[in-house]
N, C-alpha and C positions, 0 to 999 in steps of 0.2 A: 278652655272655659270662656263662655261669652259673658260680657259685662251687662250692666243694667241698661235697659232699652229706654231711649228718650222718646216716648210717645208724644206726638204733637197734640195741642189743644185744637180740636176740630169743631167748627160751628156746623152742627148737623143740619140746621135749617138751610144754610147756604149749600151744603153738600147735596141735600135732597133736591133743592131747586136746580142745581147744575145738572144732576143726574136726569131729572125730568125734562128740563128745557133743552139740553144739549144732546140728549140721547146717548149718554155714556154710562158705564157701570158705576155703581155706588163707590167701589174702591178707587176708581180713577177720580171720581168727583170729590172724594175726600182730599186727595193730593192737590187737585186744582184749587179747592177751597182754601187750603193752607197757603198755597203759593200766590193765588190771585183772589183775595177776598172781594175785590171790586168786580161786579158782574161784567161790565164792559171790557175790562182787561182780560178776564177769563175767556170771554167770547172771542176776542181778537186773537188770543193765543191759540185756541182750539180751531178757529176757522179763519186762518190768515187770508186776506183778500187784497189784491193789488189796488183796489179802490181806496184802501187805507194808507197808501204811500203818501208822504208829505210833499207839499210844493217845494221844489228845490231852491227857489229864488231867495230864500232867507238865509242860505249859507253865506258866510262872509265872503266878499269879493267875487262872488260868482258872476254878477253883472259885469264887473270890470273885466273878468277873465273872458267872458263871451265877446265883449267888444274888441279886446285885443286879438283874439283868435279870428273873429270874423273879418277884421280889418286886414289881417295877414293873408287870409284866404282871398279877399277881394283884390289885393295888390299882387297876387300870384307869387307870394313868398313860399319858400320851402320850409317845412316844419319838422322838427325832431321830437319824438316822444321818448323820454328818458325814464326808464322804469326800474323798480326793485326786482331782484332776482329770486322770486319765489312765486308760487301759484297766484297769490293775491296780485302781485305786480304784473305778472304775465297776462292775467285776465283783464286787469285794468287797462293795460296797453292795447290789448286786442279790441276792447270796446272803443277806446279813443281812436284807434287807427280806422276801424270800420266807419266811425262817425265822420272823420275828416275826409275819408275817401268818398262817402256819400255826398257830403256838402260840396266837395270840389268836383262833383260829377265824374268820379272815377279816375281822377288824376293820381294814380298810385305813385308815380315817379316823384311827386312833390312831398310825400310823407315817408319819413324814416322812423324806425324804432331802434333804440339802443337799450337792451337790458344790461344792467351793470354786471361786471365781474368783481365780486366782493373783494377778493384779495388784491386786485389791482386798483380798484376805484374807491373802496372805502365808503364812507357815509356822506361825502361831499361831491358835488359835480366835478368831474375830472376835466381840467382845462384842456389836456391833450386831446381827449375825445371830442370836446366841443370845437376845437380848432379844425379837426378833421372834417366835421360836418359843416362848419362854416365855409370851408373851401369847396364843399359840394353845393353851396348856395343856401344853406339853412340860415334863416334869420329869426326864427322863433323856436324856443325850446319849451315844451310842456312836460313837466314831471308828473308822473302818476305813482302813487304809493311811495313817494320819495320827496324830500326837499325842504320841508318846513322847519326841521329841527335846528338849522343853522343859518344865520344871516350870511355866512360865507358863500352859500349857494347863489344868493342874489348878487353878491360882489363879483364872483367869478363870471357870471353871465354878463354883467354890465361891463366889466373890463374887456371882454371880448366883443363888445358891441352887439350883443344878442338880446332880444326881448325874451322875457321869461314869464311863464304862468306856472305856478305851483298848484298841484291838485293832490292833496295828501290827507291822511287821517291820523298821522302821528301826533304826539303831544307837543304843545308849544305854550309858552308863557306870554307870548307877544300878541298884541292886537294891531300893530302897525308894521307894514312891510314895504320895501321899496318897489315891489311889483305885486300883481294880484296873487293872493295866497288863499286858495279855496280849501277850507278845512272846518268841519263842524265842531272840532274840539277847541277852536280858538276861544279865548276867554270872553270875547265880545260876540260870540255866536248866539243867535236866538233860534237856531234850528231845533225842532222838537226832539231829535234823536241824535246824540253825539257819538254813538258807538258804531258807526258805519266802518266797514273795512275799506281798504284803498280802492277796491273795485266798485264799492258802493258810491264813493265820492266821484269816481270817474263816470259812473252811470248817471249821476245827478248832473254833472257838467255836460255830458252828452245830451241829456234830455233838454237842457236849456239851449244848447246849440241847435238842436233840431227845431225847437220852438221858434228860435230867432230866424233860422234859415228858411223853414218851410211852414211856419205858422201852425204847427201841430199842437193840438190839445194833448193833455196827459194821456188820456185813454187811446188816442190815435197813435201816439208814440209807443205805448206799451204794445199795441197790436202790430204796428209796423215792424218793430224791432224785437220780435219774439226771441230771436236767436241770442239776444243779450242776456236773457234770464238764466239759461244754463251756465253761462260764464259767471254771472253774479252768484249763483249757487255755489259753484266750485271755489271761487275766490273767497267768498264769505266763510264757507266751512273750513277753509285752509288756515284762516287767520285767527288770532286770539281775540275775538270780539264776542259780545253777548249775543246768543242766538235767540233774541227776542225782538218784538216790534218789527221794524222794517227788515231786519236781517232774517227773521223767521218767514216773512212774506217772500223775500227773495229765494229762500231755500225751498219753500213749498211750491211756489209758482215755477221756479226753475226746474224742480224735479218733474213737475207735470209736463213741461215743454221738452225737457230732456228725453222723456219717453216718446214724444210725438215727432220731434224734428230729426232730420237725417243729415246734418252736417257731418262730414267724415269722422271727426274725433268723437262725436256722440255715437255714431253708428258703430264704430269700432268697439267701444266699451259695452254698448248694448248687445252686440253680437257675441261678446264674451260674458254675457249675463251679469254685467254690472248695471243694474237697472233699478236699484232701490236706495233710498237715502242712507240707510245704515252702511251700505257698502261703498257708496260713492266717495266719501272723504278718504277712506283708507286706500282704495285701489287707485283712484285718479290722482290724488294729491301726492302719494309716494312716487308715482310714475312721472308726473309732470315736474315735481320738485327736483327730480334727479337731473334735469337739464342743467342745473347750476353747476354740476360737477364736471361737465364736459363742454357744453356750449348752450348758454341760455337762449340763443336764437332758435334752437330746436323746439322749445316750448311754444314760442310765438308762432312758428311755422305750423305746429300741430293745430292751433286754434284758427289760423287764417286760411290754411290750405283747403282747396276743394278736390284735391287728388287723394282718393281713398288709399291707393297703394302706397303713396309717399307717406301719408299719415301712419299707416300700419307699420311701415319700415321704421319710422322714427320712434314710434311707441315701443316696438320690439327692442330697439337699442336702449331706450330709457329704462325699460323693465330690467334689462341686464345690469345697467348701472345701479339701479335701485337695490338689486340684490347684493351687489358688491358693497354698496353704501351701508346696508344694515350690518354686514360683518365688520366693516371699518369702524362703525359707531360702537359696536360691542367691544372691539379690541381697545378703542380709545377710552371707553367707559371704565374698563378694568384698570387702565393706567391712571385715570383721573382719581378713582377711588383709592388706589395705592398711594397717590401723592397728596391726598386731600388733608386739609386741616379743618376740623369740625369745631365750630363755635356754638354757643347756645341758640343763636338765631340765624346762623349762616354756615355754609360750607364753601370753602375756597380751595381750588385746585389749580396749580401752576404746572403746566406740562409742555413738552416740545410742541411746536405748532403742527397741527394737521390741517386738513381742509376746513375752511371757515364754517361751513355748514355742519361738519362733524362736531365742532365746538358747540354750536347752538343746540344740537340734538343731545349732546352729553349734558349740557347745562340743564336742559329740561328734565332729563332722566334723574340727575342728582337732586333736583328740587323735589320731584315726586318721591324718590326713594328715602330721602332724609327729612322731608317735610320742613324745609327751611329755605331761605334765600340762597341761591347758588350762584357762584362766580367762577367761571372757568377761564383761565388765561393761557393762551398759547404763545410760546416764545419763538421768535424767528429773527435771529441776529439780535439787533438792539431794539427791535420793535415788538410790542405786545399786542395781541389781539384778544379782546375780552368779550365774553357772552354772559349775560345775566338773566336769571329767571326768578320770579317771586310772586307770592300771593299776598304778602303782607307789607311790602315796601313799595312806594311809588318810585320805580327805578329811574324813570326819566327825570323826575325831580331831584333824585340823589345825584345822578350824573351831571345835571345842570349845576348843582352846587359845587362840584369839583371840576367844572369845565376847563379850568386852566391847565389841568394835567394832560388833556387829551389832544391828539392831532385831529381827531374827529369822533363824534359819537351820535347816536340816534336811537329811536325806539319808542316803546310804549310804556305804560304804567307798570305792566307785568313782564315785559320782555324788552331787552335793550342790549346794545353792544358798543364797543369803542375800539380805537387804536391809539397807542401812546408809546412814548419812549420808555425803555426799560428803567431808566434812571428814576422815574417817578413811581415805580411799581410798589416799593415797600411803603412809601408814604400813603399811596392810594389805598392799599390794603388796610393799613391802620385806621385811616379815616373812614373807610366804608364799614368796617367792623363796628366802630364806635357809632356811626350813623344808624346802622341797622339795629344795634342794641337800643338806641334811644327812640327810633321811629318804627321799629318792626312790630307794631301792635296792629291788630285788626281794626280797620276803621269801621264806621257804621255800616257801610255797604257790605264789606267783607264779613262783618259779624252776622248780618242777616243771612248772607249766603252760607256761612258756616253752620248756623243753626238750622237752616233749611236742609243742608246736606246731611246733618246728623239726626234729623227727625226720622223716626222709624215708623213705617206704615204696615198695617196688617195686610198680607196678601198671600194666598196659597200659591205655591210655585206653579201649579197647573193653570193659573189664571194670568200669567205675566203678559200674554198677548193683549190683555185689557189696556196695557200701557202704551200701545202702538201710537196713539195720538200725541204722546210726549216727545217722540224723537224728532230731530236729532238731539242727543244729549251733548252738552259742551258748556262753554263759558256762559254763565247766567241761567243755564237750564240743566242742572246736574241730574244724573240718574238718581232716582230716589233710593233711600235705604229701606229695605223691606224685611219683614219677618213672617215666618210661617207659624209662629207661636212658640218655636223652640230656638231656631237659629236665625241669625241675621245674614242677609244676602243683598246683592244688588244685581243689576244687569248692565250689559254694554249695548252699544248701538246695533249689535247683531242679535241681541236678546239671549246672549250666553249668560248663565248664572254665575256670579262671582261671590264666593263666601267672604263674609266680613266679620270683623270684631271691632267693638267700640271700647275706648278707654272708659274707665269708670268715672 
C-alpha cells in the first residue's frame, strides 16, 4: 500500500517561463522550478558553461602555494605529490603531475607521485615514506586530496626539513597554517563554491601555476589542457560532493571532451561502450578504485600512460580485482549486520579487520539500509580502524571533538575515518552515540534536501527520457520522486525505474 503523496507547490508561471525559454518539457520545467526558482540558477544548471567557472585566486593560500612551487621549480628541486588512495586522489595527482611536468619542460625525473596505502599510512603523512623520497632528492611535498585535517602533517614535513604545500578539500576548523594550505572549505575562504572535490582543488591550483608560468588567461588554460576535464569529471563523480555549480560544469564539459579525446584510458572505456555520464561513474570508478586493493600506483599509471596496450592490461587486472571486491564487501556486510548494535539514530558494528576500503563500503551500505549514521570498526590486534557515514551529523566536527582518542583521523562532513587504540573504543562508542543523539537532527541544508527528495512529481513512465538534462544524479542533485497517478517511483542514472514507498 502506498502512502500519501507529498506534491510540491509549483509556481506555474515560473514553470511555463522555463519550458518556453529553455526548450524543455513542462514536466521537467516543473521540477526545475521547484529546485531552482531563481532564473539564473536554473539556466546555469541546465546549460553548464566553462565560462562560469570562478577565478581560483580567491582560494586561501593559493598565491603562497604558487610562489613556493614556482621557487622550487626554478631552483631545480625534486617534488613529491602525495595523494589519497581513491579516484578523486588519483585524478588530482594526475593533473598536478602533468602540470609540473609541463612547467619543468618535460623533466619527469624531478616529479614523483606517492598514492597512500591506507592500512600502512593512515591519515597522516608517513615519515618513513618522506625519508625515502628525501634521500632521492625531494625537497617539496605537495599533497592533493589529503593533508589539511591535522597539523601533524605540517609538523612531520618540517621535522624532516621538507617544504610543504597542502592542496585539499576536506573539512578544517583552522584558518592559520604553518605552510600554504589551499582549501575552499577553510573558514576564512571567500571562494564562491566550497564543495569542490580534491581533483577540483588540484585543477584550480594547476590553473594558477599555468597562469604564473605561461601568462595564460583562463580560457587559454581551459583550451590548452582539455585532457584535464575528463579527469575532473571522473574524480568529481567519484567523491561525495554536490553535483552543482562548478562540479556540474566539470562533469558536463568533461563528458564532452571524454567523447572527443583519445588518451588511452579514455579510448579503452569508449571502445567498451562506456561513453555516457550515467555509465561513467559506475564503470570507471569501480575499476579505478580497485587499484587501492593491490597497488594504487596502477591507477596513476592508467591516467598517465600513453601506451594503450599497457593501459588495457592494467584495466583488465583492476576489473578482476573489482569483481573480487564486490564479493568481499557482500561477505563483510553480512558479518557487520550480524554484529551490529542499532540505536535510534546510529548503527554501530565492530568486526575483525578486513581491508580498509571494504570497511568504508560496508559503512556506506549500512547507512543506506538502516537510514541512520553508521560506524563500522575493524579490529586488528590492539588497533581499531573506523569508517563512518552520515546524512545528519557533521562527522568531521564530531571526530574533532573526540580527537584525543585517535592516532589519526580525517574526512568530510558526511564521510570520515579514524585509527585508534582499542583501549579507547568503549568510551568512544558511548560518546559518539550520545553525540549523535544530541546532534543527529537535519540541519537547514539537509532539511531542504530531504523535502526536495520527498516531493513527488507527476510524470508518466513513458516520458522519463524528459528528465535526461537532470543527470548525473548524486549529492545535491537527487533523482526526483515521481508518480504515474497510482504508484510512486524514481529512476537511477541509467534511467531504470525503481518502485518507491513513502512513509505517511
